[in-house]
C-alpha positions in Angstrom: 125.4 81.3 126.8 125.6 83.4 123.6 122.8 83.5 121.1 123.2 83.6 117.3 120.4 85.5 115.7 120.1 85.1 111.9 117.6 87.6 110.3 117.0 87.9 106.6 115.2 90.7 104.7 113.1 89.6 101.7 112.0 92.5 99.4 111.5 93.3 95.8 109.6 96.5 94.7 107.1 97.0 91.9 109.4 98.7 89.4 108.0 101.5 87.3 107.6 101.3 83.5 109.4 103.8 81.2 106.9 106.7 81.4 107.5 109.7 79.1 106.0 113.2 79.3 103.8 112.4 76.3 102.1 109.6 78.2 100.8 111.9 80.8 96.9 112.0 80.7 96.9 109.0 78.4 98.5 106.0 80.2 97.6 105.3 83.8 99.3 101.9 84.2 102.6 102.7 85.9 104.2 99.3 86.5 106.7 97.4 84.3 104.9 94.0 84.7 107.3 92.1 82.4 110.4 93.3 84.2 108.9 92.7 87.7 107.9 89.1 86.7 111.3 88.4 85.1 113.2 89.6 88.2 111.0 87.7 90.6 111.5 84.5 88.5 115.2 85.1 88.4 115.6 85.7 92.2 113.2 82.9 93.0 115.2 80.3 91.1 118.6 81.6 92.2 117.9 82.5 95.8 114.4 82.0 97.4 113.7 78.4 96.5 117.2 77.0 97.0 117.9 79.1 100.1 114.5 78.1 101.6 115.3 74.4 101.0 118.7 74.8 102.7 117.1 76.5 105.7 114.4 73.8 106.0 117.0 71.1 105.7 119.1 72.7 108.4 116.2 73.0 110.8 115.5 69.3 110.3 119.1 68.2 110.5 119.7 70.0 113.8 116.4 68.9 115.3 115.0 72.4 115.5 118.2 73.8 117.1 118.7 76.0 114.0 116.3 79.0 114.2 116.0 82.0 112.0 113.9 85.1 111.3 112.5 86.8 108.2 110.8 90.1 107.3 109.0 89.9 103.9 107.7 93.1 102.5 104.1 93.4 101.3 105.2 94.3 97.8 106.9 91.0 97.3 104.3 89.0 99.1 101.8 90.3 96.5 104.0 89.4 93.6 104.7 85.9 95.0 101.0 85.3 95.5 100.2 86.4 91.9 103.2 84.9 90.0 105.2 82.5 92.3 102.9 80.7 94.7 105.5 78.0 94.9 107.9 80.4 96.6 105.2 81.5 99.1 104.4 77.9 99.9 108.1 77.3 100.6 108.0 80.1 103.2 104.9 78.5 104.7 106.8 75.3 105.1 109.4 77.2 107.1 106.7 78.8 109.2 105.2 75.3 110.0 108.5 74.2 111.6 108.0 76.5 114.6 111.6 77.5 114.2 111.1 80.7 112.2 109.9 84.1 113.3 108.3 86.5 110.8 108.8 90.2 111.6 106.6 93.2 110.8 107.6 96.2 108.8 105.8 98.8 106.5 103.7 96.9 104.0 105.0 99.0 101.1 108.7 99.2 102.3 108.2 103.0 102.5 109.7 106.0 104.2 106.4 106.9 105.8 108.0 107.0 109.3 109.8 110.2 108.2 106.9 111.9 106.4 103.6 110.7 107.9 103.4 108.9 111.3 99.7 108.1 110.6 100.4 106.5 107.2 103.4 104.6 108.9 101.0 103.0 111.4 98.5 102.1 108.8 101.1 100.3 106.7 102.5 98.5 109.7 99.1 97.2 110.7 98.4 96.1 107.1 101.6 94.1 107.1 100.9 92.7 110.6 97.5 91.4 109.4 99.0 89.9 106.2 101.7 88.1 108.0 99.2 86.6 110.4 97.0 85.5 107.6 99.8 83.9 105.7 102.0 82.4 108.4 99.8 82.4 111.6 102.1 84.7 113.5 101.1 87.9 115.3 104.4 89.8 115.2 106.0 91.1 118.3 109.3 92.1 116.6 109.5 95.1 114.3 112.1 96.2 111.7 111.6 99.4 109.8 112.4 99.9 106.1 116.1 99.7 105.6 116.6 99.6 109.4 115.7 103.3 109.6 115.5 104.2 113.3 115.6 106.9 115.9 114.2 107.6 119.4 110.9 108.9 118.0 110.4 105.8 116.0 111.0 103.6 119.0 108.3 105.5 120.9 105.8 105.0 118.1 106.7 101.3 117.8 106.4 100.7 121.5 102.9 102.4 121.5 101.9 99.9 118.8 102.6 97.1 121.2 105.9 95.7 119.8 108.4 94.2 122.2 111.5 94.2 120.1 112.9 96.4 117.3 115.9 95.7 115.0 118.3 98.3 113.7 121.9 98.9 112.6 124.8 98.7 115.1 126.2 102.0 113.8 129.5 103.1 115.3 128.4 106.7 115.6 125.6 105.5 118.0 127.4 102.8 119.9 130.7 104.7 120.3 132.7 102.4 122.6 129.9 99.9 123.2 129.4 96.6 121.5 126.5 95.6 119.2 126.6 92.1 120.9 124.3 93.1 123.7 120.6 93.9 124.1 119.8 97.6 124.7 116.7 99.6 125.5 115.7 102.7 123.5 116.4 105.8 125.6 113.3 106.5 127.8 111.5 103.3 126.9 111.3 100.4 129.4 109.1 98.0 127.4 111.1 97.7 124.1 114.3 95.8 123.4 116.8 96.9 120.8 118.7 94.3 118.8 121.7 95.8 116.8 123.2 94.3 113.7 126.8 93.3 114.0 127.6 94.8 110.7 131.2 93.6 110.5 130.3 89.9 110.8 127.1 90.3 108.8 128.9 92.0 105.9 131.6 89.4 105.9 129.0 87.1 104.4 126.7 89.6 102.6 129.4 91.7 100.8 132.9 90.3 101.3 132.3 86.6 100.9 133.4 86.5 97.2 135.7 89.5 97.2 139.1 88.3 96.1 140.7 91.6 97.2 139.6 91.0 100.8 142.6 90.0 103.0 140.5 87.3 104.6 139.4 85.7 101.3 138.5 82.9 101.0 136.1 82.8 104.0 135.8 79.2 105.2 133.4 77.9 107.8 136.1 77.2 110.4 137.4 80.7 110.2 134.0 82.4 110.5 132.8 80.1 113.3 136.0 81.1 115.2 135.1 84.7 114.8 131.6 84.1 116.1 132.9 82.2 119.1 135.4 84.9 119.9 132.7 87.6 119.7 130.3 85.6 121.8 132.8 85.2 124.7 132.1 88.7 125.8 128.6 89.3 124.5 125.0 88.1 124.8 124.0 87.8 121.1 125.6 88.0 117.7 123.1 89.6 115.3 123.7 88.5 111.7 121.3 90.6 109.7 121.4 90.7 105.9 119.4 90.6 102.7 118.1 87.1 101.8 119.3 87.7 98.3 122.8 87.3 99.7 122.3 83.6 99.0 122.5 82.9 95.3 122.0 86.4 94.0 124.5 88.8 95.6 126.8 85.9 96.2 126.3 83.4 93.3 126.0 79.7 93.9 129.5 79.3 92.3 131.1 81.2 95.1 130.3 78.4 97.5 127.8 80.4 99.5 125.2 77.6 99.8 127.9 75.1 100.9 129.1 77.7 103.5 125.7 78.2 105.1 125.0 74.4 105.1 128.1 73.7 107.2 128.0 76.8 109.4 125.5 75.8 112.1 127.2 72.5 112.8 130.6 74.3 113.2 129.2 77.0 115.5 127.3 74.4 117.6 130.5 72.4 118.2 131.4 74.8 120.9 129.2 74.6 124.0 127.5 77.8 125.1 126.2 78.9 121.7 122.7 78.5 120.3 120.6 79.8 117.5 117.6 81.9 118.5 114.9 84.1 116.9 114.7 87.8 118.1 111.8 87.0 120.5 113.7 84.1 122.0 116.8 86.3 122.4 115.0 88.9 124.4 113.3 86.3 126.6 116.7 84.8 127.5 118.7 87.9 127.9 118.1 91.2 129.7 119.0 94.7 128.3 122.3 96.0 129.7 121.8 99.7 129.1 119.7 102.3 127.3 120.8 103.7 123.9 120.1 107.3 122.8 119.6 107.7 119.1 118.3 111.3 118.5 119.0 111.3 114.8 118.0 108.8 112.0 120.3 105.9 111.3 119.9 103.1 108.7 121.9 100.1 107.4 122.6 101.7 104.0 126.1 102.6 102.8 129.1 103.6 104.8 127.3 106.7 106.3 124.4 104.6 107.7 122.0 107.6 107.5 119.2 108.7 105.2 121.3 109.9 102.3 120.7 106.8 100.2 117.1 108.0 99.8 117.1 111.7 100.7 120.6 112.8 100.1 120.1 115.0 97.0 117.6 117.6 95.7 116.0 115.1 93.3 115.2 112.6 96.0 113.9 115.3 98.4 111.7 116.8 95.7 110.2 113.5 94.7 109.5 112.4 98.3 107.8 115.7 99.1 105.7 115.3 95.9 104.3 111.9 96.8 103.6 112.7 100.5 102.0 116.0 99.7 99.2 114.1 98.0 98.3 112.2 101.2 95.3 114.2 102.2 93.7 114.3 98.8 94.3 110.6 98.2 92.7 109.6 101.4 89.8 111.9 101.0 89.1 110.3 97.6 88.2 107.0 99.4 89.2 105.3 96.1 90.9 102.0 97.0 92.7 101.8 93.7 94.1 105.3 94.0 95.2 104.7 97.6 96.9 101.5 96.5 98.8 103.3 93.7 99.8 106.1 96.0 101.2 103.6 98.6 103.1 101.6 95.9 104.7 104.9 94.8 106.1 105.3 98.3 108.3 102.3 98.1 111.8 103.4 99.1 113.5 101.8 96.0 112.1 104.5 93.8 114.1 107.1 95.7 117.1 104.8 96.0 117.4 104.8 92.2 117.8 108.6 92.3 120.9 108.3 94.5 124.1 109.9 93.0 126.6 108.5 95.5 128.6 106.8 92.8 131.8 106.0 94.7 132.5 103.3 97.3 128.8 102.3 97.3 128.2 102.6 93.6 127.8 98.9 92.8 125.3 98.6 95.6 123.1 101.3 94.1 123.2 99.8 90.7 121.7 96.5 91.9 118.6 95.8 89.8 118.5 99.5 89.0 116.5 99.9 85.7 117.7 103.5 85.1 120.8 104.7 83.3 121.2 107.7 85.7 119.6 109.2 88.9 118.2 112.0 86.7 116.4 109.5 84.5 114.9 107.8 87.6 113.7 111.2 88.8 112.1 112.3 85.5 110.4 109.0 85.1 109.0 109.1 88.7 107.9 112.8 88.4 106.1 112.1 85.1 104.1 109.4 86.9 103.4 111.7 89.8 102.1 114.3 87.3 99.7 111.9 85.8 98.6 110.5 89.1 97.9 114.0 90.4 95.8 114.7 87.4 93.8 111.5 88.0 93.2 112.6 91.6 92.0 116.0 90.4 89.6 114.4 88.0 88.2 112.2 90.7 87.7 115.2 93.0 85.8 117.1 90.2 83.6 114.1 89.5 82.8 113.8 93.2 82.1 117.5 93.6 79.7 117.4 90.6 77.9 114.4 92.0 77.4 116.2 95.3 76.3 119.5 93.7 73.9 118.0 91.1 70.3 118.5 92.4 67.8 115.6 92.2 65.1 116.3 89.6 61.5 115.8 90.8 58.0 116.3 89.6 55.7 119.1 91.0 53.9 116.6 93.2 57.2 115.4 94.8 57.5 112.2 92.8 61.0 111.8 91.2 60.6 112.2 87.5 64.1 111.2 86.4 63.8 108.0 84.3 60.0 108.1 84.2 58.1 107.9 81.0 55.6 110.7 80.7 
């Protein structure tokens, strides 16, 4: 029996305000609150609320035979809690069905796994605790920011107690093998690896409304046939995509909601197929082989590597700048400064600096508030400059406090504040 594993990523960053050189040392609020609220409202109305209703209706219609998984970043959970509690409640309703698995990731959707293993672990634990508090699930499945993955990450995730990890079914890793099987990371016996079938996933996520695609229009019968054909020689078909696919990337007018409403019924018409969450998949199927991934992969762009975030000098300089502050930030023990530092790690800030304006250009322009990668870099580095100065001031204040002697009277009684 072949499993169908639907997984959706839910994420929006806290976008930065326009921050000029002349604001350094004067303005310490870095976030574009109006834009962040406006985008959250837009995506909530176009995607999150209608898509969640569709998913809830499908679970009820198919008597719990339709099962799905989500990973929701901490940055958007915070925004939902503050501005759109109705959206958060709709995800709670899905959790209450018992048919939805919520995965763990880095709370701030960061690149910490590349620059700071210790910070990476802290952010994962923060996210784990938040998911449990909101949805009552202690996660056993992990997905890293943008599906970034290699052997070392697998070792770290296994040590943290996770049973399953999701990543991209990249051709350069699989070679002749199929993504439609469960694998084990090389050298690790207690962790299962689920790989995205990017062809079938991207047929929905990217090509659904592309009139130049030879298979356009994509109807339910055709797609279900492709799923059935793939499942004949595999254990699981992993359909992983951004949740914004429904209603935002693919507008309602394309028919995307009608498509997903009809798809489960068409797939379940053929015996031997069932929908499962990642944890259910690994309980029903055993890994067929180990998979060696010595270099970083991701689900971004045609290269499926790190170049979307670290591919040019601007991105590398900006990422070094924020992570070089780690020791000083943590030593400050200032919760506000630590929170700002972590929000500045969100991968989107570096994604906006990407200059790969060719086949993937339209993807990099999505919700991008900057006219050019250079503008994104300058804005970010101005904020880093100001933030660094705030850190330095905090350090000086702390040092002065430590080095200031306590005044006392000659008989040993403290005289400060006494009236003589």
